[in-house]
SERO-4910 file (N, C-alpha, C, O; in steps of 0.05 Angstrom, whole numbers):
BEGIN
 pado doro    nc1    nc2    nc3   cac1   cac2   cac3    cc1    cc2    cc3    oc1    oc2    oc3
  Unk    A   2173  -1118  -1350   2179  -1136  -1370   2175  -1164  -1372   2158  -1177  -1384
  Unk    A   2205  -1175  -1347   2207  -1184  -1353   2166  -1203  -1326   2148  -1219  -1331
  Unk    A   2169  -1195  -1316   2153  -1218  -1297   2127  -1213  -1314   2106  -1225  -1308
  Unk    A   2130  -1194  -1338   2095  -1187  -1352   2103  -1213  -1364   2090  -1232  -1355
  Unk    A   2124  -1220  -1384   2139  -1248  -1394   2120  -1266  -1382   2100  -1276  -1391
  Unk    A   2133  -1270  -1355   2123  -1290  -1339   2095  -1293  -1331   2085  -1313  -1341
  Unk    A   2078  -1278  -1316   2055  -1279  -1325   2042  -1285  -1339   2020  -1296  -1336
  Unk    A   2051  -1278  -1357   2036  -1270  -1396   2034  -1322  -1389   2013  -1334  -1388
  Unk    A   2061  -1335  -1388   2065  -1355  -1393   2050  -1377  -1353   2056  -1401  -1350
  Unk    A   2036  -1365  -1334   2032  -1373  -1325   2009  -1387  -1321   2001  -1401  -1302
  Unk    A   1990  -1373  -1362   1975  -1410  -1369   1973  -1416  -1386   1955  -1413  -1403
  Unk    A   2000  -1431  -1383   2014  -1452  -1408   1992  -1470  -1393   1968  -1468  -1398
  Unk    A   2002  -1484  -1377   1992  -1512  -1366   1954  -1515  -1371   1942  -1536  -1376
  Unk    A   1946  -1498  -1370   1922  -1499  -1378   1914  -1506  -1408   1903  -1526  -1419
  Unk    A   1927  -1480  -1420   1918  -1485  -1452   1934  -1511  -1453   1919  -1527  -1464
  Unk    A   1962  -1527  -1445   1964  -1539  -1454   1956  -1579  -1453   1965  -1601  -1460
  Unk    A   1927  -1563  -1438   1916  -1587  -1419   1881  -1581  -1445   1875  -1599  -1460
  Unk    A   1870  -1564  -1444   1852  -1553  -1456   1873  -1570  -1490   1876  -1593  -1497
  Unk    A   1880  -1546  -1501   1886  -1553  -1526   1894  -1591  -1534   1888  -1601  -1556
  Unk    A   1904  -1604  -1516   1901  -1635  -1508   1880  -1640  -1511   1875  -1639  -1535
  Unk    A   1866  -1645  -1499   1846  -1651  -1504   1827  -1643  -1520   1806  -1655  -1517
  Unk    A   1828  -1625  -1536   1814  -1620  -1556   1822  -1637  -1590   1807  -1649  -1606
  Unk    A   1851  -1629  -1591   1865  -1659  -1603   1848  -1680  -1608   1834  -1689  -1625
  Unk    A   1860  -1687  -1575   1835  -1721  -1564   1821  -1723  -1585   1831  -1726  -1608
  Unk    A   1792  -1721  -1578   1775  -1698  -1573   1763  -1708  -1613   1752  -1726  -1627
  Unk    A   1774  -1685  -1615   1782  -1680  -1652   1792  -1712  -1662   1777  -1721  -1681
  Unk    A   1809  -1728  -1656   1804  -1753  -1674   1795  -1767  -1657   1801  -1790  -1663
  Unk    A   1785  -1767  -1641   1764  -1784  -1632   1737  -1784  -1641   1722  -1804  -1636
  Unk    A   1726  -1762  -1657   1700  -1751  -1674   1712  -1761  -1701   1700  -1780  -1711
  Unk    A   1741  -1749  -1717   1741  -1764  -1737   1757  -1783  -1743   1769  -1783  -1764
  Unk    A   1762  -1810  -1717   1755  -1841  -1720   1721  -1850  -1720   1711  -1866  -1735
  Unk    A   1709  -1834  -1700   1678  -1844  -1711   1676  -1838  -1729   1684  -1857  -1743
  Unk    A   1668  -1815  -1746   1660  -1809  -1759   1660  -1826  -1776   1639  -1839  -1781
  Unk    A   1687  -1829  -1790   1695  -1842  -1811   1692  -1870  -1811   1703  -1886  -1828
  Unk    A   1671  -1879  -1785   1664  -1911  -1779   1639  -1910  -1791   1632  -1927  -1808
  Unk    A   1621  -1888  -1781   1595  -1884  -1785   1588  -1877  -1819   1565  -1880  -1826
  Unk    A   1602  -1870  -1835   1600  -1865  -1849   1594  -1887  -1880   1574  -1878  -1891
  Unk    A   1597  -1894  -1885   1603  -1921  -1905   1618  -1915  -1938   1623  -1925  -1960
  Unk    A   1618  -1886  -1922   1644  -1885  -1953   1683  -1881  -1931   1689  -1873  -1908
  Unk    A   1694  -1888  -1946   1719  -1880  -1944   1726  -1854  -1958   1732  -1847  -1981
  Unk    A   1722  -1838  -1924   1731  -1818  -1932   1755  -1803  -1942   1756  -1794  -1965
  Unk    A   1775  -1801  -1924   1801  -1808  -1938   1813  -1827  -1963   1830  -1813  -1974
  Unk    A   1811  -1849  -1975   1802  -1859  -2006   1799  -1842  -2016   1813  -1834  -2035
  Unk    A   1781  -1834  -2009   1772  -1815  -2039   1786  -1781  -2034   1788  -1766  -2054
  Unk    A   1791  -1774  -2017   1806  -1751  -2012   1840  -1759  -2037   1856  -1746  -2052
  Unk    A   1837  -1785  -2029   1865  -1783  -2026   1862  -1784  -2064   1876  -1772  -2080
  Unk    A   1837  -1802  -2070   1832  -1809  -2102   1823  -1771  -2120   1816  -1763  -2143
  Unk    A   1827  -1763  -2106   1814  -1721  -2105   1788  -1728  -2119   1779  -1724  -2141
  Unk    A   1778  -1745  -2094   1744  -1730  -2092   1733  -1711  -2087   1711  -1713  -2075
  Unk    A   1744  -1680  -2096   1724  -1657  -2081   1697  -1659  -2058   1695  -1652  -2035
  Unk    A   1681  -1674  -2077   1658  -1686  -2059   1665  -1677  -2042   1665  -1653  -2035
  Unk    A   1680  -1712  -2022   1693  -1726  -2005   1699  -1704  -1986   1689  -1698  -1965
  Unk    A   1722  -1693  -2000   1734  -1656  -1987   1714  -1639  -1972   1716  -1635  -1948
  Unk    A   1697  -1630  -1987   1688  -1619  -1975   1663  -1629  -1957   1652  -1612  -1943
  Unk    A   1656  -1649  -1957   1632  -1653  -1942   1657  -1670  -1918   1648  -1691  -1908
  Unk    A   1667  -1667  -1914   1695  -1678  -1893   1696  -1659  -1883   1684  -1657  -1861
  Unk    A   1712  -1638  -1894   1710  -1609  -1878   1691  -1597  -1873   1694  -1577  -1859
  Unk    A   1667  -1605  -1881   1644  -1586  -1863   1636  -1594  -1846   1625  -1578  -1831
  Unk    A   1637  -1625  -1836   1641  -1654  -1810   1663  -1645  -1790   1661  -1657  -1769
  Unk    A   1683  -1627  -1792   1704  -1621  -1783   1706  -1594  -1755   1711  -1592  -1731
  Unk    A   1696  -1572  -1788   1687  -1554  -1775   1664  -1549  -1764   1665  -1530  -1747
  Unk    A   1643  -1560  -1768   1626  -1567  -1749   1628  -1578  -1725   1610  -1577  -1709
  Unk    A   1646  -1588  -1721   1654  -1606  -1699   1675  -1585  -1681   1670  -1581  -1657
  Unk    A   1696  -1574  -1691   1714  -1557  -1685   1694  -1528  -1668   1702  -1516  -1647
  Unk    A   1679  -1525  -1678   1672  -1497  -1675   1644  -1511  -1649   1624  -1503  -1660
  Unk    A   1637  -1521  -1632   1624  -1526  -1617   1647  -1537  -1599   1647  -1534  -1575
  Unk    A   1665  -1551  -1612   1682  -1562  -1586   1689  -1534  -1581   1686  -1532  -1557
  Unk    A   1698  -1509  -1590   1722  -1487  -1584   1698  -1477  -1563   1706  -1476  -1540
  Unk    A   1667  -1470  -1569   1646  -1455  -1556   1645  -1463  -1515   1641  -1449  -1495
  Unk    A   1651  -1502  -1522   1657  -1517  -1499   1677  -1511  -1490   1678  -1514  -1466
  Unk    A   1704  -1497  -1506   1719  -1496  -1478   1732  -1472  -1471   1753  -1471  -1457
  Unk    A   1714  -1443  -1487   1707  -1416  -1483   1697  -1421  -1458   1710  -1418  -1437
  Unk    A   1657  -1435  -1458   1652  -1438  -1432   1645  -1455  -1417   1622  -1454  -1407
  Unk    A   1666  -1479  -1409   1671  -1482  -1404   1682  -1482  -1367   1698  -1465  -1360
  Unk    A   1667  -1510  -1340   1680  -1492  -1315   1715  -1508  -1312   1735  -1499  -1300
  Unk    A   1711  -1527  -1322   1730  -1554  -1322   1738  -1557  -1341   1730  -1542  -1358
  Unk    A   1760  -1579  -1349   1770  -1605  -1358   1752  -1624  -1364   1753  -1639  -1384
  Unk    A   1735  -1623  -1345   1710  -1647  -1347   1685  -1637  -1357   1666  -1651  -1362
  Unk    A   1686  -1606  -1361   1651  -1606  -1365   1658  -1596  -1394   1641  -1596  -1412
  Unk    A   1683  -1588  -1399   1692  -1593  -1423   1693  -1609  -1444   1690  -1602  -1467
  Unk    A   1701  -1642  -1429   1694  -1667  -1442   1672  -1668  -1445   1665  -1677  -1467
  Unk    A   1653  -1662  -1428   1622  -1681  -1435   1616  -1672  -1451   1604  -1686  -1468
  Unk    A   1620  -1632  -1457   1612  -1617  -1478   1617  -1620  -1505   1604  -1609  -1522
  Unk    A   1636  -1635  -1509   1659  -1638  -1530   1652  -1669  -1529   1669  -1684  -1537
  Unk    A   1626  -1679  -1518   1633  -1713  -1539   1586  -1712  -1537   1570  -1730  -1540
  Unk    A   1582  -1678  -1531   1551  -1683  -1541   1569  -1665  -1560   1559  -1674  -1581
  Unk    A   1583  -1649  -1567   1590  -1643  -1604   1593  -1661  -1615   1584  -1662  -1637
  Unk    A   1604  -1682  -1607   1616  -1715  -1628   1582  -1716  -1632   1574  -1702  -1650
  Unk    A   1565  -1729  -1618   1545  -1729  -1629   1525  -1731  -1645   1513  -1746  -1659
  Unk    A   1525  -1695  -1634   1516  -1688  -1650   1508  -1677  -1679   1489  -1665  -1689
  Unk    A   1537  -1689  -1691   1565  -1680  -1702   1547  -1711  -1718   1529  -1709  -1734
  Unk    A   1557  -1732  -1709   1541  -1753  -1719   1515  -1762  -1735   1509  -1774  -1756
  Unk    A   1501  -1749  -1708   1468  -1749  -1719   1457  -1729  -1739   1435  -1726  -1749
  Unk    A   1482  -1715  -1741   1470  -1691  -1775   1482  -1709  -1795   1480  -1703  -1819
  Unk    A   1495  -1733  -1789   1508  -1735  -1819   1483  -1756  -1825   1477  -1758  -1849
  Unk    A   1472  -1770  -1811   1455  -1790  -1802   1440  -1779  -1806   1434  -1790  -1828
  Unk    A   1413  -1752  -1801   1391  -1745  -1823   1405  -1736  -1835   1410  -1756  -1850
  Unk    A   1424  -1714  -1845   1420  -1706  -1881   1423  -1731  -1893   1412  -1734  -1915
  Unk    A   1437  -1751  -1882   1438  -1781  -1902   1409  -1792  -1900   1407  -1814  -1909
  Unk    A   1385  -1780  -1888   1368  -1792  -1901   1350  -1774  -1918   1334  -1778  -1936
  Unk    A   1362  -1747  -1903   1335  -1735  -1925   1350  -1725  -1952   1338  -1716  -1972
  Unk    A   1374  -1728  -1950   1391  -1731  -1997   1391  -1767  -1995   1405  -1782  -1982
  Unk    A   1378  -1769  -2008   1367  -1808  -2022   1400  -1807  -2028   1410  -1787  -2038
  Unk    A   1413  -1827  -2022   1437  -1836  -2029   1453  -1814  -2024   1461  -1801  -2044
  Unk    A   1460  -1808  -2002   1473  -1790  -1997   1510  -1789  -1999   1524  -1773  -2012
  Unk    A   1518  -1812  -1980   1552  -1828  -1998   1555  -1841  -1998   1571  -1853  -1983
  Unk    A   1531  -1849  -2031   1547  -1863  -2047   1550  -1833  -2066   1571  -1829  -2079
  Unk    A   1526  -1814  -2065   1525  -1790  -2082   1551  -1772  -2086   1558  -1755  -2102
  Unk    A   1566  -1788  -2056   1594  -1779  -2054   1610  -1789  -2065   1626  -1780  -2082
  Unk    A   1608  -1807  -2056   1635  -1826  -2074   1629  -1829  -2095   1632  -1852  -2103
  Unk    A   1619  -1808  -2115   1615  -1826  -2141   1632  -1783  -2152   1640  -1774  -2173
  Unk    A   1628  -1769  -2125   1637  -1747  -2137   1612  -1715  -2141   1612  -1692  -2149
  Unk    A   1598  -1732  -2133   1574  -1707  -2137   1580  -1681  -2108   1576  -1680  -2084
  Unk    A   1595  -1660  -2135   1598  -1641  -2109   1570  -1623  -2096   1571  -1611  -2074
  Unk    A   1541  -1625  -2117   1514  -1606  -2089   1515  -1637  -2070   1503  -1636  -2048
  Unk    A   1526  -1659  -2074   1524  -1680  -2051   1532  -1668  -2031   1518  -1659  -2012
  Unk    A   1557  -1666  -2036   1587  -1661  -2007   1571  -1624  -2007   1549  -1630  -1998
  Unk    A   1571  -1605  -2010   1572  -1576  -2006   1542  -1581  -1986   1538  -1576  -1962
  Unk    A   1525  -1591  -2005   1503  -1594  -1982   1495  -1618  -1949   1477  -1618  -1932
  Unk    A   1523  -1638  -1955   1543  -1643  -1925   1553  -1633  -1909   1553  -1644  -1887
  Unk    A   1565  -1608  -1914   1584  -1592  -1910   1566  -1574  -1894   1566  -1566  -1870
  Unk    A   1553  -1571  -1912   1529  -1537  -1906   1514  -1551  -1869   1513  -1542  -1846
  Unk    A   1508  -1571  -1880   1487  -1585  -1853   1504  -1581  -1830   1501  -1567  -1810
  Unk    A   1527  -1601  -1838   1542  -1599  -1817   1556  -1570  -1801   1561  -1567  -1777
  Unk    A   1562  -1552  -1822   1562  -1525  -1808   1545  -1511  -1798   1555  -1492  -1787
  Unk    A   1524  -1512  -1797   1489  -1493  -1803   1484  -1517  -1769   1470  -1507  -1752
  Unk    A   1497  -1551  -1761   1485  -1554  -1741   1511  -1541  -1725   1511  -1519  -1713
  Unk    A   1533  -1559  -1726   1555  -1539  -1705   1552  -1509  -1695   1558  -1503  -1672
  Unk    A   1543  -1489  -1714   1539  -1466  -1715   1515  -1457  -1689   1517  -1437  -1674
  Unk    A   1488  -1484  -1688   1482  -1472  -1665   1483  -1488  -1647   1471  -1481  -1626
  Unk    A   1499  -1515  -1646   1499  -1526  -1628   1521  -1516  -1603   1525  -1526  -1581
  Unk    A   1539  -1487  -1619   1564  -1467  -1608   1548  -1448  -1596   1563  -1436  -1581
  Unk    A   1531  -1442  -1595   1501  -1416  -1589   1500  -1415  -1563   1504  -1399  -1544
  Unk    A   1484  -1457  -1571   1466  -1466  -1554   1487  -1470  -1538   1476  -1475  -1516
  Unk    A   1519  -1470  -1533   1538  -1482  -1512   1536  -1457  -1499   1532  -1461  -1475
  Unk    A   1537  -1433  -1504   1543  -1413  -1493   1530  -1405  -1470   1541  -1389  -1454
  Unk    A   1497  -1419  -1462   1473  -1402  -1445   1486  -1431  -1401   1475  -1428  -1380
***
């Protein structure tokens, strides 16, 4: 029984390294995403703006999904970091493209239009799913 527990713990250093890198990439994504968007996500969320909360949650999920795929399918930490960077760029581009598709998206989110927040979140999650699937090959 003790041997089984020790064998299970043998993967702990790899887990810690991948988890730390994932958290670092997530924080980098949040920083970059909030810098690129013209609205203040955290300020709007603090002000109880559901459109901003839904849109931002969709962006985080849309980034985390392919990041999880990168962790699962990568050959090394460096490989994972590269694909995590790809996921980050794809998600930022998704916001820019969805903003072009739906006129005044950031302003509509700022005004609390839930439909705009849901549209933004749906774009982010959908692209994140596709991004994750493409990373599995």
